[in-house]
All heavy atoms as a GROMACS GRO file, in nm:
protein
  509
    1MET      N    1  -0.380  -0.764  -1.064
    1MET     CA    2  -0.382  -0.833  -1.190
    1MET      C    3  -0.241  -0.884  -1.220
    1MET      O    4  -0.144  -0.812  -1.201
    1MET     CB    5  -0.428  -0.736  -1.300
    1MET     CG    6  -0.424  -0.798  -1.437
    1MET     SD    7  -0.500  -0.695  -1.565
    1MET     CE    8  -0.377  -0.570  -1.586
    2SER      N    9  -0.231  -1.006  -1.264
    2SER     CA   10  -0.104  -1.066  -1.297
    2SER      C   11  -0.097  -1.091  -1.448
    2SER      O   12  -0.193  -1.139  -1.508
    2SER     CB   13  -0.088  -1.198  -1.222
    2SER     OG   14   0.036  -1.257  -1.251
    3THR      N   15   0.016  -1.055  -1.508
    3THR     CA   16   0.039  -1.080  -1.650
    3THR      C   17   0.175  -1.148  -1.663
    3THR      O   18   0.251  -1.154  -1.566
    3THR     CB   19   0.041  -0.947  -1.729
    3THR    OG1   20   0.161  -0.876  -1.697
    3THR    CG2   21  -0.081  -0.862  -1.702
    4PRO      N   22   0.210  -1.197  -1.781
    4PRO     CA   23   0.343  -1.256  -1.798
    4PRO      C   24   0.456  -1.156  -1.770
    4PRO      O   25   0.567  -1.195  -1.738
    4PRO     CB   26   0.345  -1.301  -1.944
    4PRO     CG   27   0.202  -1.320  -1.980
    4PRO     CD   28   0.127  -1.217  -1.900
    5MET      N   29   0.425  -1.027  -1.780
    5MET     CA   30   0.527  -0.924  -1.760
    5MET      C   31   0.531  -0.869  -1.618
    5MET      O   32   0.626  -0.802  -1.581
    5MET     CB   33   0.504  -0.809  -1.857
    5MET     CG   34   0.515  -0.848  -2.003
    5MET     SD   35   0.679  -0.910  -2.046
    5MET     CE   36   0.776  -0.764  -2.025
    6GLY      N   37   0.427  -0.891  -1.538
    6GLY     CA   38   0.429  -0.836  -1.403
    6GLY      C   39   0.298  -0.848  -1.330
    6GLY      O   40   0.200  -0.903  -1.383
    7ILE      N   41   0.297  -0.795  -1.212
    7ILE     CA   42   0.179  -0.793  -1.126
    7ILE      C   43   0.143  -0.646  -1.104
    7ILE      O   44   0.229  -0.566  -1.068
    7ILE     CB   45   0.209  -0.860  -0.990
    7ILE    CG1   46   0.251  -1.005  -1.012
    7ILE    CG2   47   0.088  -0.852  -0.897
    7ILE    CD1   48   0.317  -1.067  -0.891
    8PHE      N   49   0.017  -0.613  -1.123
    8PHE     CA   50  -0.029  -0.476  -1.105
    8PHE      C   51  -0.122  -0.472  -0.984
    8PHE      O   52  -0.219  -0.546  -0.978
    8PHE     CB   53  -0.102  -0.427  -1.230
    8PHE     CG   54  -0.013  -0.418  -1.350
    8PHE    CD1   55   0.011  -0.529  -1.430
    8PHE    CD2   56   0.049  -0.299  -1.382
    8PHE    CE1   57   0.095  -0.522  -1.539
    8PHE    CE2   58   0.133  -0.290  -1.491
    8PHE     CZ   59   0.156  -0.402  -1.571
    9VAL      N   60  -0.088  -0.386  -0.889
    9VAL     CA   61  -0.168  -0.370  -0.766
    9VAL      C   62  -0.211  -0.224  -0.761
    9VAL      O   63  -0.130  -0.135  -0.776
    9VAL     CB   64  -0.084  -0.404  -0.641
    9VAL    CG1   65  -0.166  -0.386  -0.515
    9VAL    CG2   66  -0.028  -0.545  -0.650
   10SER      N   67  -0.340  -0.200  -0.737
   10SER     CA   68  -0.386  -0.061  -0.732
   10SER      C   69  -0.496  -0.043  -0.630
   10SER      O   70  -0.559  -0.139  -0.586
   10SER     CB   71  -0.435  -0.016  -0.869
   10SER     OG   72  -0.554  -0.084  -0.903
   11GLY      N   73  -0.517   0.083  -0.592
   11GLY     CA   74  -0.630   0.120  -0.508
   11GLY      C   75  -0.628   0.066  -0.368
   11GLY      O   76  -0.732   0.029  -0.316
   12GLN      N   77  -0.512   0.062  -0.304
   12GLN     CA   78  -0.505   0.009  -0.169
   12GLN      C   79  -0.541   0.116  -0.066
   12GLN      O   80  -0.491   0.228  -0.070
   12GLN     CB   81  -0.367  -0.047  -0.140
   12GLN     CG   82  -0.333  -0.165  -0.227
   12GLN     CD   83  -0.443  -0.268  -0.226
   12GLN    OE1   84  -0.475  -0.325  -0.122
   12GLN    NE2   85  -0.503  -0.294  -0.341
   13LEU      N   86  -0.627   0.078   0.027
   13LEU     CA   87  -0.669   0.166   0.135
   13LEU      C   88  -0.602   0.122   0.265
   13LEU      O   89  -0.560   0.008   0.276
   13LEU     CB   90  -0.821   0.159   0.153
   13LEU     CG   91  -0.904   0.204   0.034
   13LEU    CD1   92  -1.051   0.173   0.058
   13LEU    CD2   93  -0.885   0.352   0.010
   14PRO      N   94  -0.598   0.211   0.364
   14PRO     CA   95  -0.542   0.171   0.494
   14PRO      C   96  -0.643   0.090   0.574
   14PRO      O   97  -0.696   0.133   0.675
   14PRO     CB   98  -0.511   0.306   0.560
   14PRO     CG   99  -0.612   0.399   0.502
   14PRO     CD  100  -0.631   0.352   0.359
   15ALA      N  101  -0.673  -0.030   0.524
   15ALA     CA  102  -0.775  -0.114   0.586
   15ALA      C  103  -0.712  -0.228   0.664
   15ALA      O  104  -0.610  -0.282   0.625
   15ALA     CB  105  -0.867  -0.171   0.479
   16LEU      N  106  -0.778  -0.264   0.773
   16LEU     CA  107  -0.740  -0.381   0.851
   16LEU      C  108  -0.790  -0.506   0.778
   16LEU      O  109  -0.879  -0.497   0.691
   16LEU     CB  110  -0.802  -0.373   0.990
   16LEU     CG  111  -0.757  -0.254   1.076
   16LEU    CD1  112  -0.840  -0.246   1.203
   16LEU    CD2  113  -0.609  -0.265   1.109
   17PRO      N  114  -0.737  -0.625   0.811
   17PRO     CA  115  -0.786  -0.747   0.746
   17PRO      C  116  -0.937  -0.766   0.758
   17PRO      O  117  -1.000  -0.827   0.671
   17PRO     CB  118  -0.710  -0.858   0.819
   17PRO     CG  119  -0.582  -0.793   0.861
   17PRO     CD  120  -0.622  -0.651   0.897
   18SER      N  121  -0.997  -0.709   0.862
   18SER     CA  122  -1.143  -0.718   0.880
   18SER      C  123  -1.220  -0.628   0.783
   18SER      O  124  -1.341  -0.637   0.773
   18SER     CB  125  -1.179  -0.678   1.023
   18SER     OG  126  -1.149  -0.541   1.045
   19GLY      N  127  -1.147  -0.538   0.715
   19GLY     CA  128  -1.210  -0.442   0.625
   19GLY      C  129  -1.235  -0.307   0.690
   19GLY      O  130  -1.272  -0.211   0.624
   20GLU      N  131  -1.213  -0.301   0.822
   20GLU     CA  132  -1.231  -0.175   0.896
   20GLU      C  133  -1.128  -0.072   0.852
   20GLU      O  134  -1.011  -0.104   0.831
   20GLU     CB  135  -1.218  -0.201   1.046
   20GLU     CG  136  -1.227  -0.077   1.131
   20GLU     CD  137  -1.194  -0.104   1.278
   20GLU    OE1  138  -1.170  -0.220   1.314
   20GLU    OE2  139  -1.191  -0.007   1.354
   21LEU      N  140  -1.171   0.054   0.839
   21LEU     CA  141  -1.081   0.166   0.810
   21LEU      C  142  -1.055   0.240   0.941
   21LEU      O  143  -1.137   0.321   0.984
   21LEU     CB  144  -1.142   0.260   0.706
   21LEU     CG  145  -1.165   0.201   0.568
   21LEU    CD1  146  -1.241   0.299   0.480
   21LEU    CD2  147  -1.034   0.160   0.504
   22PRO      N  148  -0.942   0.212   1.007
   22PRO     CA  149  -0.917   0.270   1.139
   22PRO      C  150  -0.873   0.415   1.133
   22PRO      O  151  -0.825   0.463   1.030
   22PRO     CB  152  -0.805   0.182   1.194
   22PRO     CG  153  -0.729   0.142   1.072
   22PRO     CD  154  -0.833   0.125   0.964
   23ASN      N  155  -0.887   0.483   1.245
   23ASN     CA  156  -0.830   0.616   1.262
   23ASN      C  157  -0.684   0.598   1.297
   23ASN      O  158  -0.641   0.492   1.339
   23ASN     CB  159  -0.901   0.692   1.375
   23ASN     CG  160  -1.044   0.724   1.339
   23ASN    OD1  161  -1.074   0.757   1.226
   23ASN    ND2  162  -1.133   0.714   1.437
   24GLY      N  163  -0.606   0.703   1.281
   24GLY     CA  164  -0.465   0.696   1.318
   24GLY      C  165  -0.385   0.798   1.241
   24GLY      O  166  -0.437   0.875   1.159
   25THR      N  167  -0.255   0.796   1.267
   25THR     CA  168  -0.164   0.890   1.201
   25THR      C  169  -0.144   0.852   1.055
   25THR      O  170  -0.173   0.739   1.014
   25THR     CB  171  -0.027   0.890   1.271
   25THR    OG1  172   0.033   0.760   1.255
   25THR    CG2  173  -0.039   0.924   1.419
   26ILE      N  174  -0.090   0.943   0.979
   26ILE     CA  175  -0.059   0.915   0.839
   26ILE      C  176   0.045   0.804   0.830
   26ILE      O  177   0.042   0.721   0.739
   26ILE     CB  178  -0.016   1.043   0.763
   26ILE    CG1  179  -0.008   1.017   0.612
   26ILE    CG2  180   0.116   1.095   0.815
   26ILE    CD1  181  -0.140   0.996   0.545
   27GLN      N  182   0.138   0.799   0.927
   27GLN     CA  183   0.238   0.692   0.927
   27GLN      C  184   0.171   0.556   0.944
   27GLN      O  185   0.205   0.459   0.874
   27GLN     CB  186   0.342   0.712   1.038
   27GLN     CG  187   0.429   0.833   1.019
   27GLN     CD  188   0.378   0.954   1.098
   27GLN    OE1  189   0.258   0.971   1.119
   27GLN    NE2  190   0.470   1.039   1.139
   28TYR      N  191   0.076   0.546   1.036
   28TYR     CA  192   0.004   0.421   1.060
   28TYR      C  193  -0.075   0.380   0.937
   28TYR      O  194  -0.071   0.265   0.893
   28TYR     CB  195  -0.088   0.438   1.181
   28TYR     CG  196  -0.176   0.319   1.208
   28TYR    CD1  197  -0.122   0.194   1.238
   28TYR    CD2  198  -0.315   0.330   1.203
   28TYR    CE1  199  -0.203   0.084   1.263
   28TYR    CE2  200  -0.396   0.220   1.229
   28TYR     CZ  201  -0.340   0.098   1.258
   28TYR     OH  202  -0.420  -0.010   1.283
   29LYS      N  203  -0.145   0.476   0.877
   29LYS     CA  204  -0.225   0.444   0.760
   29LYS      C  205  -0.137   0.404   0.641
   29LYS      O  206  -0.172   0.314   0.565
   29LYS     CB  207  -0.314   0.563   0.724
   29LYS     CG  208  -0.425   0.585   0.826
   29LYS     CD  209  -0.511   0.705   0.791
   29LYS     CE  210  -0.623   0.722   0.892
   29LYS     NZ  211  -0.709   0.835   0.858
   30THR      N  212  -0.024   0.469   0.626
   30THR     CA  213   0.070   0.432   0.519
   30THR      C  214   0.122   0.292   0.541
   30THR      O  215   0.129   0.212   0.447
   30THR     CB  216   0.186   0.533   0.512
   30THR    OG1  217   0.134   0.664   0.489
   30THR    CG2  218   0.283   0.497   0.401
   31SER      N  219   0.156   0.258   0.665
   31SER     CA  220   0.206   0.122   0.693
   31SER      C  221   0.099   0.017   0.666
   31SER      O  222   0.130  -0.092   0.617
   31SER     CB  223   0.260   0.111   0.836
   31SER     OG  224   0.156   0.116   0.930
   32LEU      N  225  -0.028   0.048   0.694
   32LEU     CA  226  -0.136  -0.046   0.662
   32LEU      C  227  -0.145  -0.068   0.511
   32LEU      O  228  -0.162  -0.183   0.466
   32LEU     CB  229  -0.269   0.005   0.715
   32LEU     CG  230  -0.294  -0.008   0.864
   32LEU    CD1  231  -0.427   0.060   0.901
   32LEU    CD2  232  -0.296  -0.153   0.907
   33CYS      N  233  -0.135   0.037   0.434
   33CYS     CA  234  -0.139   0.023   0.288
   33CYS      C  235  -0.024  -0.065   0.240
   33CYS      O  236  -0.043  -0.153   0.156
   33CYS     CB  237  -0.131   0.160   0.221
   33CYS     SG  238  -0.279   0.261   0.240
   34ILE      N  239   0.095  -0.042   0.293
   34ILE     CA  240   0.211  -0.121   0.253
   34ILE      C  241   0.194  -0.267   0.292
   34ILE      O  242   0.226  -0.358   0.214
   34ILE     CB  243   0.341  -0.061   0.311
   34ILE    CG1  244   0.367   0.076   0.246
   34ILE    CG2  245   0.459  -0.156   0.291
   34ILE    CD1  246   0.476   0.157   0.312
   35GLU      N  247   0.144  -0.294   0.412
   35GLU     CA  248   0.120  -0.432   0.455
   35GLU      C  249   0.017  -0.500   0.365
   35GLU      O  250   0.032  -0.618   0.331
   35GLU     CB  251   0.077  -0.438   0.601
   35GLU     CG  252   0.188  -0.402   0.699
   35GLU     CD  253   0.313  -0.486   0.681
   35GLU    OE1  254   0.302  -0.610   0.670
   35GLU    OE2  255   0.424  -0.427   0.676
   36ASN      N  256  -0.085  -0.427   0.323
   36ASN     CA  257  -0.185  -0.483   0.232
   36ASN      C  258  -0.123  -0.516   0.096
   36ASN      O  259  -0.152  -0.620   0.037
   36ASN     CB  260  -0.303  -0.387   0.216
   36ASN     CG  261  -0.384  -0.376   0.344
   36ASN    OD1  262  -0.380  -0.463   0.429
   36ASN    ND2  263  -0.457  -0.267   0.356
   37ILE      N  264  -0.037  -0.429   0.048
   37ILE     CA  265   0.032  -0.454  -0.078
   37ILE      C  266   0.123  -0.576  -0.066
   37ILE      O  267   0.127  -0.662  -0.155
   37ILE     CB  268   0.111  -0.330  -0.124
   37ILE    CG1  269   0.012  -0.220  -0.164
   37ILE    CG2  270   0.207  -0.362  -0.238
   37ILE    CD1  271   0.075  -0.083  -0.182
   38LYS      N  272   0.196  -0.587   0.045
   38LYS     CA  273   0.282  -0.704   0.068
   38LYS      C  274   0.200  -0.833   0.065
   38LYS      O  275   0.244  -0.933   0.007
   38LYS     CB  276   0.354  -0.693   0.202
   38LYS     CG  277   0.468  -0.594   0.204
   38LYS     CD  278   0.530  -0.592   0.343
   38LYS     CE  279   0.645  -0.497   0.354
   38LYS     NZ  280   0.703  -0.496   0.491
   39ALA      N  281   0.083  -0.833   0.127
   39ALA     CA  282  -0.002  -0.952   0.131
   39ALA      C  283  -0.049  -0.990  -0.009
   39ALA      O  284  -0.051  -1.109  -0.045
   39ALA     CB  285  -0.121  -0.929   0.224
   40ILE      N  286  -0.087  -0.891  -0.089
   40ILE     CA  287  -0.131  -0.918  -0.226
   40ILE      C  288  -0.016  -0.974  -0.308
   40ILE      O  289  -0.033  -1.072  -0.383
   40ILE     CB  290  -0.187  -0.789  -0.290
   40ILE    CG1  291  -0.317  -0.749  -0.221
   40ILE    CG2  292  -0.207  -0.806  -0.441
   40ILE    CD1  293  -0.362  -0.608  -0.253
   41LEU      N  294   0.101  -0.914  -0.296
   41LEU     CA  295   0.217  -0.963  -0.370
   41LEU      C  296   0.254  -1.105  -0.329
   41LEU      O  297   0.287  -1.189  -0.415
   41LEU     CB  298   0.336  -0.869  -0.351
   41LEU     CG  299   0.322  -0.730  -0.414
   41LEU    CD1  300   0.436  -0.640  -0.369
   41LEU    CD2  301   0.317  -0.741  -0.566
   42LYS      N  302   0.250  -1.133  -0.200
   42LYS     CA  303   0.281  -1.269  -0.152
   42LYS      C  304   0.184  -1.370  -0.211
   42LYS      O  305   0.225  -1.477  -0.258
   42LYS     CB  306   0.275  -1.273   0.001
   42LYS     CG  307   0.312  -1.408   0.058
   42LYS     CD  308   0.311  -1.407   0.210
   42LYS     CE  309   0.345  -1.546   0.263
   42LYS     NZ  310   0.343  -1.548   0.409
   43GLU      N  311   0.055  -1.337  -0.212
   43GLU     CA  312  -0.048  -1.426  -0.269
   43GLU      C  313  -0.021  -1.450  -0.418
   43GLU      O  314  -0.051  -1.559  -0.470
   43GLU     CB  315  -0.186  -1.364  -0.249
   43GLU     CG  316  -0.298  -1.451  -0.294
   43GLU     CD  317  -0.320  -1.574  -0.207
   43GLU    OE1  318  -0.281  -1.573  -0.089
   43GLU    OE2  319  -0.377  -1.672  -0.260
   44ALA      N  320   0.037  -1.352  -0.486
   44ALA     CA  321   0.066  -1.363  -0.629
   44ALA      C  322   0.203  -1.426  -0.656
   44ALA      O  323   0.244  -1.437  -0.771
   44ALA     CB  324   0.058  -1.226  -0.694
   45GLY      N  325   0.274  -1.463  -0.548
   45GLY     CA  326   0.404  -1.527  -0.565
   45GLY      C  327   0.520  -1.431  -0.579
   45GLY      O  328   0.625  -1.466  -0.634
   46SER      N  329   0.505  -1.310  -0.528
   46SER     CA  330   0.610  -1.210  -0.539
   46SER      C  331   0.633  -1.146  -0.402
   46SER      O  332   0.586  -1.196  -0.301
   46SER     CB  333   0.572  -1.104  -0.642
   46SER     OG  334   0.682  -1.020  -0.671
   47ASP      N  335   0.708  -1.037  -0.399
   47ASP     CA  336   0.731  -0.962  -0.276
   47ASP      C  337   0.766  -0.818  -0.305
   47ASP      O  338   0.786  -0.781  -0.420
   47ASP     CB  339   0.838  -1.029  -0.188
   47ASP     CG  340   0.974  -1.033  -0.256
   47ASP    OD1  341   1.030  -0.926  -0.286
   47ASP    OD2  342   1.026  -1.144  -0.280
   48ILE      N  343   0.775  -0.740  -0.200
   48ILE     CA  344   0.795  -0.595  -0.212
   48ILE      C  345   0.928  -0.559  -0.279
   48ILE      O  346   0.941  -0.454  -0.341
   48ILE     CB  347   0.780  -0.527  -0.073
   48ILE    CG1  348   0.747  -0.379  -0.089
   48ILE    CG2  349   0.903  -0.546   0.011
   48ILE    CD1  350   0.602  -0.350  -0.085
   49SER      N  351   1.025  -0.649  -0.275
   49SER     CA  352   1.156  -0.620  -0.336
   49SER      C  353   1.146  -0.613  -0.489
   49SER      O  354   1.238  -0.562  -0.554
   49SER     CB  355   1.259  -0.724  -0.294
   49SER     OG  356   1.232  -0.849  -0.356
   50GLN      N  357   1.038  -0.662  -0.546
   50GLN     CA  358   1.020  -0.662  -0.691
   50GLN      C  359   0.941  -0.541  -0.741
   50GLN      O  360   0.920  -0.528  -0.861
   50GLN     CB  361   0.948  -0.791  -0.734
   50GLN     CG  362   1.022  -0.918  -0.696
   50GLN     CD  363   1.159  -0.926  -0.762
   50GLN    OE1  364   1.171  -0.910  -0.883
   50GLN    NE2  365   1.262  -0.949  -0.682
   51VAL      N  366   0.898  -0.455  -0.650
   51VAL     CA  367   0.818  -0.338  -0.688
   51VAL      C  368   0.904  -0.240  -0.768
   51VAL      O  369   1.014  -0.206  -0.727
   51VAL     CB  370   0.756  -0.270  -0.564
   51VAL    CG1  371   0.691  -0.138  -0.599
   51VAL    CG2  372   0.655  -0.364  -0.499
   52VAL      N  373   0.850  -0.194  -0.879
   52VAL     CA  374   0.922  -0.103  -0.967
   52VAL      C  375   0.876   0.042  -0.948
   52VAL      O  376   0.956   0.134  -0.951
   52VAL     CB  377   0.903  -0.144  -1.115
   52VAL    CG1  378   0.967  -0.045  -1.210
   52VAL    CG2  379   0.957  -0.284  -1.138
   53LYS      N  380   0.746   0.061  -0.927
   53LYS     CA  381   0.693   0.198  -0.919
   53LYS      C  382   0.576   0.202  -0.822
   53LYS      O  383   0.497   0.110  -0.815
   53LYS     CB  384   0.645   0.242  -1.057
   53LYS     CG  385   0.589   0.382  -1.062
   53LYS     CD  386   0.544   0.418  -1.202
   53LYS     CE  387   0.484   0.558  -1.203
   53LYS     NZ  388   0.437   0.595  -1.336
   54VAL      N  389   0.568   0.314  -0.749
   54VAL     CA  390   0.458   0.337  -0.656
   54VAL      C  391   0.405   0.479  -0.678
   54VAL      O  392   0.484   0.573  -0.686
   54VAL     CB  393   0.502   0.323  -0.508
   54VAL    CG1  394   0.392   0.362  -0.414
   54VAL    CG2  395   0.550   0.182  -0.481
   55ASN      N  396   0.275   0.492  -0.689
   55ASN     CA  397   0.209   0.623  -0.691
   55ASN      C  398   0.129   0.633  -0.562
   55ASN      O  399   0.049   0.544  -0.533
   55ASN     CB  400   0.114   0.637  -0.809
   55ASN     CG  401   0.187   0.647  -0.941
   55ASN    OD1  402   0.294   0.703  -0.950
   55ASN    ND2  403   0.128   0.590  -1.044
   56ALA      N  404   0.151   0.738  -0.487
   56ALA     CA  405   0.077   0.758  -0.362
   56ALA      C  406  -0.004   0.887  -0.374
   56ALA      O  407   0.046   0.989  -0.424
   56ALA     CB  408   0.173   0.768  -0.245
   57PHE      N  409  -0.127   0.880  -0.329
   57PHE     CA  410  -0.215   0.997  -0.332
   57PHE      C  411  -0.253   1.032  -0.189
   57PHE      O  412  -0.299   0.946  -0.114
   57PHE     CB  413  -0.342   0.966  -0.413
   57PHE     CG  414  -0.311   0.935  -0.557
   57PHE    CD1  415  -0.294   0.804  -0.597
   57PHE    CD2  416  -0.296   1.036  -0.650
   57PHE    CE1  417  -0.265   0.775  -0.730
   57PHE    CE2  418  -0.266   1.008  -0.782
   57PHE     CZ  419  -0.250   0.877  -0.822
   58ILE      N  420  -0.231   1.158  -0.152
   58ILE     CA  421  -0.268   1.205  -0.019
   58ILE      C  422  -0.359   1.326  -0.033
   58ILE      O  423  -0.354   1.396  -0.134
   58ILE     CB  424  -0.145   1.236   0.069
   58ILE    CG1  425  -0.054   1.342   0.003
   58ILE    CG2  426  -0.065   1.111   0.097
   58ILE    CD1  427   0.062   1.384   0.090
   59THR      N  428  -0.442   1.348   0.067
   59THR     CA  429  -0.540   1.456   0.058
   59THR      C  430  -0.488   1.589   0.115
   59THR      O  431  -0.549   1.692   0.093
   59THR     CB  432  -0.669   1.418   0.133
   59THR    OG1  433  -0.637   1.386   0.267
   59THR    CG2  434  -0.736   1.299   0.066
   60ASP      N  435  -0.375   1.583   0.185
   60ASP     CA  436  -0.321   1.705   0.246
   60ASP      C  437  -0.168   1.702   0.235
   60ASP      O  438  -0.104   1.618   0.297
   60ASP     CB  439  -0.364   1.712   0.393
   60ASP     CG  440  -0.324   1.842   0.461
   60ASP    OD1  441  -0.239   1.916   0.407
   60ASP    OD2  442  -0.378   1.868   0.570
   61MET      N  443  -0.112   1.791   0.155
   61MET     CA  444   0.033   1.793   0.136
   61MET      C  445   0.110   1.819   0.265
   61MET      O  446   0.229   1.791   0.272
   61MET     CB  447   0.070   1.897   0.030
   61MET     CG  448   0.038   1.854  -0.112
   61MET     SD  449   0.116   1.698  -0.159
   61MET     CE  450   0.288   1.746  -0.167
   62ALA      N  451   0.044   1.868   0.367
   62ALA     CA  452   0.110   1.886   0.497
   62ALA      C  453   0.152   1.751   0.554
   62ALA      O  454   0.239   1.745   0.641
   62ALA     CB  455   0.017   1.959   0.594
   63ASN      N  456   0.091   1.642   0.507
   63ASN     CA  457   0.124   1.506   0.554
   63ASN      C  458   0.233   1.439   0.471
   63ASN      O  459   0.271   1.326   0.501
   63ASN     CB  460   0.000   1.418   0.552
   63ASN     CG  461  -0.101   1.457   0.655
   63ASN    OD1  462  -0.066   1.498   0.765
   63ASN    ND2  463  -0.228   1.447   0.621
   64PHE      N  464   0.285   1.507   0.370
   64PHE     CA  465   0.379   1.444   0.278
   64PHE      C  466   0.504   1.391   0.348
   64PHE      O  467   0.542   1.275   0.329
   64PHE     CB  468   0.418   1.540   0.167
   64PHE     CG  469   0.507   1.478   0.062
   64PHE    CD1  470   0.453   1.394  -0.032
   64PHE    CD2  471   0.643   1.503   0.062
   64PHE    CE1  472   0.535   1.335  -0.130
   64PHE    CE2  473   0.725   1.445  -0.034
   64PHE     CZ  474   0.671   1.361  -0.130
   65ALA      N  475   0.569   1.472   0.428
   65ALA     CA  476   0.692   1.429   0.497
   65ALA      C  477   0.664   1.312   0.591
   65ALA      O  478   0.738   1.214   0.595
   65ALA     CB  479   0.755   1.545   0.573
   66ALA      N  480   0.554   1.321   0.667
   66ALA     CA  481   0.520   1.214   0.761
   66ALA      C  482   0.487   1.084   0.688
   66ALA      O  483   0.520   0.976   0.736
   66ALA     CB  484   0.403   1.257   0.848
   67MET      N  485   0.425   1.093   0.571
   67MET     CA  486   0.394   0.973   0.494
   67MET      C  487   0.520   0.898   0.455
   67MET      O  488   0.522   0.776   0.445
   67MET     CB  489   0.316   1.010   0.367
   67MET     CG  490   0.278   0.892   0.281
   67MET     SD  491   0.209   0.939   0.122
   67MET     CE  492   0.353   1.002   0.038
   68ASN      N  493   0.628   0.971   0.434
   68ASN     CA  494   0.754   0.910   0.391
   68ASN      C  495   0.844   0.864   0.505
   68ASN      O  496   0.955   0.818   0.479
   68ASN     CB  497   0.830   1.008   0.300
   68ASN     CG  498   0.765   1.017   0.165
   68ASN    OD1  499   0.758   0.919   0.093
   68ASN    ND2  500   0.716   1.134   0.130
   69GLU      N  501   0.798   0.876   0.628
   69GLU     CA  502   0.882   0.832   0.741
   69GLU      C  503   0.883   0.682   0.752
   69GLU      O  504   0.792   0.613   0.718
   69GLU     CB  505   0.829   0.893   0.871
   69GLU     CG  506   0.854   1.040   0.880
   69GLU     CD  507   0.801   1.103   1.009
   69GLU    OE1  508   0.747   1.030   1.095
   69GLU    OE2  509   0.813   1.224   1.020
   0.00000   0.00000   0.00000
């Protein structure tokens, strides 16, 4: 959603452009989510350098360190 004050992006999954949800490491899935966010921001006329806040939800805290690599 785009407003005069900003662009709001939510609910991104680690999906390929085809919509497929691939298997892989948490690092791979995190990078897919980030690439999807970059594509949405580009379409809205912005980029990742303008991001102010990110909330990430993971199902297993054992993956926390790997998600941040």
